Structure formats: C-alpha cells, structure tokens
LODO-263956 format. One record per residue (C-alpha): z, y negated, x negated. Coordinates in Angstrom, 3 decimals, padded with zeros to 6 digits, always signed. Layout:
// residues N
+----------+----------+----------+
:       up :    north :     east :
+----------+----------+----------+
:        Z :        Y :        X :
...
+----------+----------+----------+
//
This chain:
// residues 360
+----------+----------+----------+
:       up :    north :     east :
+----------+----------+----------+
: -038.950 : -064.206 : +099.323 :
: -042.370 : -065.796 : +099.007 :
: -044.061 : -067.760 : +096.280 :
: -046.958 : -070.180 : +096.739 :
: -048.909 : -071.688 : +093.860 :
: -050.767 : -074.936 : +093.634 :
: -052.572 : -076.729 : +090.849 :
: -050.676 : -078.773 : +088.235 :
: -051.257 : -082.351 : +087.216 :
: -049.303 : -084.369 : +089.769 :
: -046.183 : -086.521 : +089.338 :
: -042.967 : -084.549 : +089.249 :
: -041.318 : -083.818 : +092.578 :
: -037.739 : -084.865 : +093.326 :
: -034.950 : -083.382 : +095.416 :
: -035.065 : -086.498 : +097.612 :
: -038.780 : -086.013 : +098.204 :
: -038.296 : -082.356 : +099.092 :
: -035.519 : -083.154 : +101.564 :
: -037.557 : -085.954 : +103.090 :
: -040.460 : -083.568 : +103.726 :
: -038.157 : -080.910 : +105.173 :
: -036.461 : -083.396 : +107.490 :
: -039.574 : -083.056 : +109.675 :
: -039.343 : -079.258 : +109.932 :
: -037.554 : -078.270 : +113.129 :
: -035.548 : -075.254 : +114.183 :
: -037.575 : -074.017 : +117.206 :
: -034.486 : -073.030 : +119.171 :
: -032.188 : -075.962 : +118.441 :
: -034.830 : -078.682 : +118.354 :
: -033.291 : -080.317 : +115.286 :
: -034.533 : -080.600 : +111.728 :
: -033.437 : -078.057 : +109.142 :
: -031.886 : -080.637 : +106.803 :
: -029.510 : -082.114 : +109.380 :
: -028.569 : -078.561 : +110.402 :
: -027.606 : -077.784 : +106.763 :
: -030.092 : -074.921 : +106.727 :
: -031.644 : -076.157 : +103.454 :
: -029.386 : -075.602 : +100.463 :
: -029.409 : -075.269 : +096.675 :
: -032.626 : -077.236 : +096.180 :
: -033.653 : -077.236 : +092.527 :
: -036.700 : -078.760 : +090.869 :
: -037.954 : -077.806 : +087.408 :
: -041.188 : -079.514 : +086.521 :
: -043.400 : -078.745 : +089.513 :
: -041.500 : -075.606 : +090.504 :
: -039.194 : -075.859 : +093.506 :
: -036.686 : -073.297 : +094.728 :
: -034.354 : -073.485 : +097.705 :
: -032.357 : -071.458 : +100.193 :
: -033.329 : -071.353 : +103.871 :
: -029.988 : -070.405 : +105.402 :
: -030.254 : -068.683 : +108.790 :
: -027.503 : -067.968 : +111.297 :
: -028.290 : -064.243 : +111.212 :
: -030.423 : -061.960 : +109.013 :
: -032.313 : -060.881 : +112.157 :
: -033.259 : -064.435 : +113.173 :
: -036.404 : -064.076 : +115.355 :
: -038.037 : -067.235 : +113.951 :
: -037.417 : -066.373 : +110.306 :
: -041.040 : -065.911 : +109.240 :
: -042.290 : -068.994 : +111.107 :
: -039.557 : -071.246 : +109.652 :
: -040.075 : -069.878 : +106.151 :
: -043.794 : -070.571 : +106.378 :
: -043.146 : -074.072 : +107.769 :
: -040.738 : -074.824 : +104.884 :
: -043.277 : -073.616 : +102.308 :
: -046.043 : -075.746 : +103.777 :
: -043.849 : -078.853 : +104.004 :
: -042.659 : -078.580 : +100.406 :
: -046.192 : -078.034 : +099.142 :
: -047.215 : -081.409 : +100.612 :
: -044.811 : -083.216 : +098.255 :
: -046.656 : -084.818 : +095.305 :
: -045.937 : -082.980 : +092.062 :
: -045.035 : -079.616 : +093.583 :
: -046.942 : -076.719 : +092.008 :
: -044.940 : -073.809 : +093.429 :
: -042.171 : -073.166 : +095.921 :
: -039.768 : -070.251 : +096.118 :
: -038.031 : -070.050 : +099.511 :
: -035.118 : -067.643 : +099.656 :
: -034.467 : -066.833 : +103.309 :
: -030.910 : -065.564 : +103.761 :
: -028.111 : -065.495 : +106.285 :
: -025.177 : -067.869 : +106.066 :
: -022.792 : -066.551 : +103.420 :
: -025.627 : -065.010 : +101.376 :
: -026.979 : -068.206 : +099.829 :
: -027.501 : -068.345 : +096.091 :
: -024.623 : -069.400 : +093.875 :
: -024.055 : -073.137 : +093.750 :
: -024.699 : -074.412 : +090.178 :
: -021.433 : -076.388 : +090.406 :
: -019.394 : -073.254 : +091.117 :
: -016.830 : -072.625 : +088.411 :
: -016.679 : -076.256 : +087.293 :
: -013.220 : -077.684 : +087.705 :
: -013.050 : -080.746 : +089.997 :
: -010.979 : -083.774 : +089.022 :
: -008.125 : -084.088 : +091.478 :
: -008.520 : -087.010 : +093.844 :
: -012.047 : -087.892 : +092.697 :
: -014.840 : -087.717 : +095.286 :
: -017.848 : -088.362 : +093.039 :
: -018.287 : -088.121 : +089.286 :
: -021.121 : -090.311 : +088.043 :
: -022.367 : -089.729 : +084.487 :
: -024.103 : -092.512 : +082.568 :
: -026.210 : -091.144 : +079.725 :
: -028.887 : -092.066 : +077.221 :
: -031.207 : -090.005 : +075.082 :
: -030.318 : -092.083 : +072.037 :
: -027.787 : -094.672 : +070.939 :
: -028.247 : -098.423 : +070.870 :
: -029.709 : -098.858 : +074.356 :
: -026.668 : -100.517 : +075.947 :
: -025.388 : -097.465 : +077.804 :
: -021.728 : -098.502 : +077.622 :
: -022.508 : -102.025 : +078.821 :
: -024.326 : -100.524 : +081.797 :
: -021.442 : -098.090 : +082.436 :
: -018.835 : -100.841 : +082.503 :
: -020.870 : -103.114 : +084.748 :
: -021.874 : -100.333 : +087.154 :
: -018.207 : -099.325 : +087.506 :
: -017.090 : -102.908 : +088.146 :
: -019.994 : -103.545 : +090.549 :
: -019.000 : -100.490 : +092.582 :
: -015.429 : -101.762 : +092.637 :
: -016.524 : -105.221 : +093.772 :
: -018.399 : -103.517 : +096.617 :
: -015.099 : -102.099 : +097.884 :
: -015.037 : -098.645 : +096.276 :
: -012.094 : -097.135 : +094.416 :
: -013.415 : -096.667 : +090.895 :
: -012.381 : -095.278 : +087.535 :
: -014.234 : -095.216 : +084.232 :
: -013.791 : -092.640 : +081.478 :
: -015.089 : -093.637 : +078.075 :
: -016.167 : -090.290 : +076.635 :
: -018.395 : -091.841 : +073.973 :
: -016.209 : -090.329 : +071.293 :
: -018.141 : -091.542 : +068.274 :
: -018.416 : -095.150 : +069.435 :
: -015.961 : -095.986 : +072.242 :
: -016.997 : -099.449 : +073.482 :
: -015.225 : -099.674 : +076.837 :
: -011.983 : -101.111 : +075.348 :
: -014.015 : -104.029 : +073.965 :
: -016.171 : -104.458 : +077.073 :
: -013.094 : -104.557 : +079.346 :
: -010.780 : -106.487 : +076.976 :
: -008.503 : -103.503 : +076.332 :
: -008.765 : -103.253 : +072.539 :
: -004.997 : -103.414 : +072.066 :
: -004.077 : -101.134 : +074.952 :
: -001.632 : -098.347 : +074.115 :
: -002.031 : -094.933 : +075.739 :
: +000.777 : -094.346 : +078.238 :
: +002.089 : -091.254 : +080.030 :
: +004.271 : -090.225 : +082.942 :
: +005.625 : -086.755 : +083.726 :
: +003.183 : -085.162 : +081.315 :
: +000.190 : -087.022 : +082.770 :
: -001.860 : -089.764 : +081.107 :
: -001.743 : -093.120 : +082.874 :
: -005.061 : -094.979 : +082.813 :
: -005.175 : -098.722 : +082.248 :
: -006.167 : -100.917 : +085.185 :
: -008.586 : -103.860 : +085.012 :
: -009.365 : -105.720 : +088.240 :
: -008.502 : -102.585 : +090.200 :
: -010.644 : -100.285 : +088.024 :
: -008.833 : -097.349 : +086.400 :
: -009.844 : -097.127 : +082.723 :
: -009.350 : -094.464 : +080.073 :
: -010.983 : -094.372 : +076.661 :
: -010.711 : -092.192 : +073.627 :
: -010.525 : -095.508 : +071.813 :
: -006.964 : -095.866 : +073.113 :
: -006.003 : -093.010 : +070.780 :
: -007.526 : -094.521 : +067.648 :
: -006.725 : -097.301 : +065.249 :
: -009.365 : -100.028 : +065.313 :
: -012.285 : -099.207 : +062.972 :
: -011.041 : -095.608 : +062.549 :
: -013.828 : -093.006 : +062.799 :
: -013.499 : -089.881 : +064.931 :
: -013.629 : -086.901 : +062.568 :
: -012.478 : -084.205 : +064.971 :
: -014.422 : -080.991 : +065.299 :
: -016.008 : -079.867 : +068.566 :
: -013.158 : -077.757 : +070.016 :
: -010.617 : -080.535 : +069.417 :
: -012.917 : -083.087 : +071.023 :
: -013.479 : -080.963 : +074.090 :
: -009.749 : -080.319 : +074.430 :
: -009.090 : -084.061 : +074.399 :
: -011.832 : -084.770 : +076.933 :
: -010.593 : -081.970 : +079.186 :
: -007.146 : -083.541 : +079.141 :
: -008.656 : -086.935 : +079.964 :
: -010.387 : -085.438 : +082.987 :
: -007.694 : -083.119 : +084.308 :
: -004.497 : -084.409 : +082.724 :
: -004.840 : -088.007 : +083.874 :
: -003.262 : -089.582 : +086.927 :
: -006.510 : -090.967 : +088.352 :
: -005.260 : -091.194 : +091.926 :
: -007.750 : -091.323 : +094.797 :
: -011.182 : -092.466 : +093.571 :
: -014.533 : -092.772 : +095.273 :
: -016.293 : -092.777 : +091.891 :
: -015.321 : -091.792 : +088.384 :
: -017.945 : -093.200 : +086.018 :
: -018.186 : -091.263 : +082.748 :
: -019.741 : -093.067 : +079.790 :
: -021.197 : -090.069 : +077.944 :
: -021.924 : -089.896 : +074.224 :
: -025.590 : -090.638 : +073.504 :
: -028.081 : -087.835 : +073.013 :
: -028.181 : -084.252 : +074.229 :
: -025.860 : -082.536 : +071.759 :
: -022.981 : -080.146 : +072.324 :
: -020.435 : -082.768 : +073.410 :
: -022.364 : -084.375 : +076.315 :
: -023.747 : -080.984 : +077.357 :
: -020.310 : -079.327 : +077.340 :
: -018.722 : -082.284 : +079.090 :
: -021.073 : -082.204 : +082.087 :
: -020.476 : -078.454 : +082.360 :
: -016.686 : -078.914 : +082.583 :
: -016.594 : -080.570 : +085.961 :
: -018.892 : -080.996 : +088.984 :
: -020.889 : -084.141 : +088.180 :
: -022.454 : -085.507 : +091.364 :
: -025.291 : -087.315 : +089.632 :
: -026.431 : -089.048 : +086.467 :
: -027.920 : -092.398 : +085.507 :
: -030.080 : -092.491 : +082.381 :
: -030.247 : -095.747 : +080.420 :
: -033.184 : -096.640 : +078.200 :
: -035.053 : -099.563 : +076.674 :
: -038.791 : -100.206 : +076.969 :
: -039.566 : -098.832 : +073.499 :
: -041.634 : -095.660 : +073.246 :
: -039.007 : -093.897 : +071.108 :
: -036.272 : -094.497 : +073.673 :
: -038.535 : -093.311 : +076.495 :
: -039.248 : -090.050 : +074.673 :
: -035.500 : -089.453 : +074.533 :
: -035.160 : -090.201 : +078.257 :
: -037.179 : -087.069 : +078.939 :
: -034.820 : -085.029 : +076.741 :
: -031.777 : -086.337 : +078.626 :
: -033.404 : -085.588 : +081.972 :
: -034.212 : -082.032 : +080.882 :
: -030.589 : -081.511 : +079.814 :
: -029.291 : -082.490 : +083.245 :
: -031.917 : -080.344 : +084.955 :
: -030.818 : -077.286 : +082.987 :
: -027.207 : -077.661 : +084.153 :
: -028.087 : -078.451 : +087.772 :
: -027.125 : -082.137 : +087.834 :
: -029.409 : -084.461 : +089.817 :
: -030.757 : -087.636 : +088.220 :
: -029.935 : -090.665 : +090.360 :
: -032.348 : -092.857 : +088.458 :
: -033.262 : -094.691 : +085.269 :
: -032.175 : -098.191 : +084.232 :
: -034.299 : -100.095 : +081.727 :
: -031.931 : -102.238 : +079.666 :
: -033.123 : -105.079 : +077.392 :
: -036.226 : -105.036 : +079.539 :
: -037.189 : -108.551 : +078.505 :
: -035.615 : -111.561 : +076.790 :
: -034.638 : -114.631 : +078.795 :
: -034.535 : -117.826 : +076.742 :
: -031.265 : -119.693 : +077.440 :
: -033.024 : -123.057 : +076.965 :
: -036.237 : -122.767 : +078.966 :
: -035.718 : -119.547 : +080.966 :
: -038.922 : -118.276 : +079.418 :
: -039.502 : -114.527 : +079.519 :
: -040.516 : -112.588 : +076.393 :
: -041.159 : -108.846 : +076.533 :
: -040.119 : -108.270 : +072.931 :
: -039.696 : -104.488 : +073.243 :
: -042.772 : -103.922 : +075.409 :
: -042.757 : -103.578 : +079.160 :
: -043.371 : -101.101 : +081.944 :
: -042.614 : -097.943 : +079.980 :
: -039.590 : -096.917 : +082.027 :
: -041.419 : -097.432 : +085.315 :
: -044.283 : -095.260 : +084.101 :
: -041.904 : -092.579 : +082.818 :
: -040.180 : -092.502 : +086.212 :
: -043.537 : -092.205 : +087.929 :
: -044.567 : -089.297 : +085.702 :
: -041.266 : -087.460 : +086.113 :
: -040.659 : -088.204 : +089.780 :
: -037.504 : -090.221 : +089.084 :
: -036.068 : -093.245 : +090.853 :
: -036.370 : -096.508 : +088.879 :
: -033.103 : -098.396 : +089.330 :
: -034.273 : -101.670 : +087.815 :
: -034.736 : -103.706 : +084.679 :
: -031.859 : -105.580 : +083.037 :
: -032.876 : -108.589 : +080.929 :
: -031.558 : -109.349 : +077.479 :
: -029.844 : -112.708 : +077.818 :
: -027.206 : -114.635 : +075.928 :
: -024.862 : -114.672 : +078.924 :
: -024.728 : -110.879 : +078.936 :
: -023.872 : -110.717 : +075.238 :
: -021.226 : -113.422 : +075.599 :
: -019.627 : -111.690 : +078.574 :
: -019.532 : -108.348 : +076.764 :
: -017.968 : -109.885 : +073.651 :
: -015.361 : -111.641 : +075.812 :
: -014.427 : -108.375 : +077.532 :
: -015.463 : -109.594 : +080.983 :
: -018.364 : -107.710 : +082.608 :
: -021.236 : -110.006 : +083.496 :
: -021.110 : -108.876 : +087.139 :
: -017.726 : -110.633 : +087.218 :
: -018.276 : -113.488 : +084.746 :
: -021.713 : -114.576 : +085.975 :
: -022.507 : -112.634 : +089.161 :
: -025.584 : -114.751 : +089.960 :
: -027.206 : -114.281 : +086.549 :
: -030.381 : -112.162 : +086.400 :
: -028.624 : -109.411 : +084.405 :
: -025.690 : -109.246 : +086.822 :
: -027.971 : -109.157 : +089.859 :
: -030.000 : -106.314 : +088.294 :
: -026.892 : -104.304 : +087.382 :
: -025.329 : -104.786 : +090.810 :
: -028.533 : -103.665 : +092.492 :
: -028.743 : -100.605 : +090.215 :
: -025.151 : -099.640 : +091.062 :
: -025.877 : -099.995 : +094.784 :
: -029.026 : -097.878 : +094.610 :
: -027.256 : -095.184 : +092.576 :
: -024.485 : -095.062 : +095.182 :
: -027.096 : -094.779 : +097.930 :
: -028.769 : -091.888 : +096.088 :
: -025.406 : -090.124 : +095.800 :
: -024.837 : -090.591 : +099.521 :
: -028.148 : -088.877 : +100.258 :
: -027.311 : -085.969 : +097.957 :
: -023.911 : -085.515 : +099.590 :
: -025.705 : -084.690 : +102.858 :
: -027.494 : -081.698 : +101.332 :
+----------+----------+----------+
//
C-alpha cells in the first residue's frame, strides 16, 4: 500500500475522472489498459482523497511495483485529487464491495435514486418525468414513490384513485404507459398524513422493494423522501442503488442542502450521477421571456466545486405545471417544450453515466 499527498484547493475529483485517467495506464504484458481489463476496482472518492484496488492476476506479479506507481501518478493528475491510496492485491483479495450485503430487487438491473437536500424543489416531478423519458427511450422502467410524507407520484401519473392490488402474496404495481408504478400513497386515504414510526415505515418500504412483482426492469427509479434523515439513509442502505440524481433549485439555501445530500450518498458508497437544477428560470407563456427569479448559475458552480456532473436546467413554465396537475408528464404531453427537452436530456445523460459505472 502506498499513499501520495498533494496540495488541496482544487475542484473535487470524480470516479469518472479517475477511470478516464486510468484508461491510459497499460498492463505491460497484455498491452491493454487496466480499466478494460477490470484491474481497477472499488474506486471511492471522499473530498480529494481517492482509494482503489489494483487487482493483479497473482500476488507475485513481476510488474506490480511499476503498475502501482503508474496508477498513482495517473490518479494524481486528476484535478481535485489530494491523495491516492492504491491497494495492490491479487484477484479474490480485493476490498469488500460497499454494496455487499444489500439485497437486490429481483429482476431489476439498475436502481436509480432521485433525491433532494430539502423539500419543495420539484424532486417528484423530476422523478416521474425521468422515469417516463427512460421508458420512451425503450427501457423497461418502474418507479417507486418512497416519499412517505408527501407521496406525489399518484397525482403526477393520474393514479390518485388507484387501489393497491396483490397476487400470490406479492404486490402488483400499477402500469401507466408501460411504466410500473408503486406509491405509498396507494395505501392512504387522500389527505391522510403518514404517522407511522420509523420501523413501520422501513418495513413497508422493504415490502415495496422486495415483495412487489416488478418483473424484468432496466431501471427502477426511487423517489426518495427529501433531506438526509433516517428514512432516505436507511432506504439506500437496503438495496444496491446504482446511482443517484440530486435535484435542486438555484437558491443558495437549496444548494447548501445539495452538498449534504451528496455527502450522504458518499458515506454509503453510492455514486452521484449528476445534479438537475429545477425551476432554473421562468419562461413567460405570452412572450417567451426568460426571468431568473431564483437566481442563476448556482448549481453549475456547485457541480464545478464538487466535481459533479451537471445534468441540466429545467425551466419553470406554465405547461409543466399544467401537465403535472393533469397527471400527464410533460415529456409525454409536450415533448418539444423546453422543460420536456431538458428532462429528457437529463434522463439520457444519467443513463449514460450509469452505463459507464457498470463497466467498472
């Protein structure tokens, strides 16, 4: 094991950036890069500190020292890296995967969490539209509304009167335009508050994940409760979440909470796919004029500081509100509108980021 140090003060490094740098480091015997050979594993980034496993075919690999040094040097060239810890080990001795012990959802390839550091930023609207956009792109998609204190998915997908159904002891999700949908709102009377304590909530959410007949899905989008409390933290520790999207608005207060949400995911080993700035600006329905009523550019700057991918800015426009109230996602109701185009692009870029991570 070796540890290099470098001065602080740079933008935060990302897993993608680390892998990109290491894709140019070659195995001297095989003549291929270490990333494509799956010799780089368990990459984690915390602030400017990077740790990873360099997995060798044998503990007595003759090029061990040279490859370890090459990996260290490559990682240290990534902006934002202040230290790198390279654990050289033989195959089968790599460090424990942070997802080990988390129970997968049967039939689901990728679990995508949509989170926010605070409420009121349009997280559920983004969740619904991202799920539908992925479905329109040809993927098999489900959405789980785990926002237990304010389940909005039944309204956003016109399922307010849906009754929870079961078959052979399994919950049957609703289906909207091919998207499998399950919400805790299906268990509640309209306008009834959730007053369950933590253990009861987690039991219900566990049943939604593992006691539901989801079928074969490419993506299960989970609309998390806002904030970084026990429920969202426990939920992402129940099952192997492939990646997370964080939703914010341009306001300074919301951006402060973005950092808290990012730190939560970092602590439990879940990669951030990117940040979406919702209500980025107001589009006048009469003159198409743009007004940056909540400020502008804050999310882009936060992403730059933290080394995160910026997935785009979604405007605040009347069409989006009308579509949400009607229970038809704007990516379906008005696919050419600025909000729909932004949400579709964000969904595509998040899927692309997941595809990159799946190669690690």
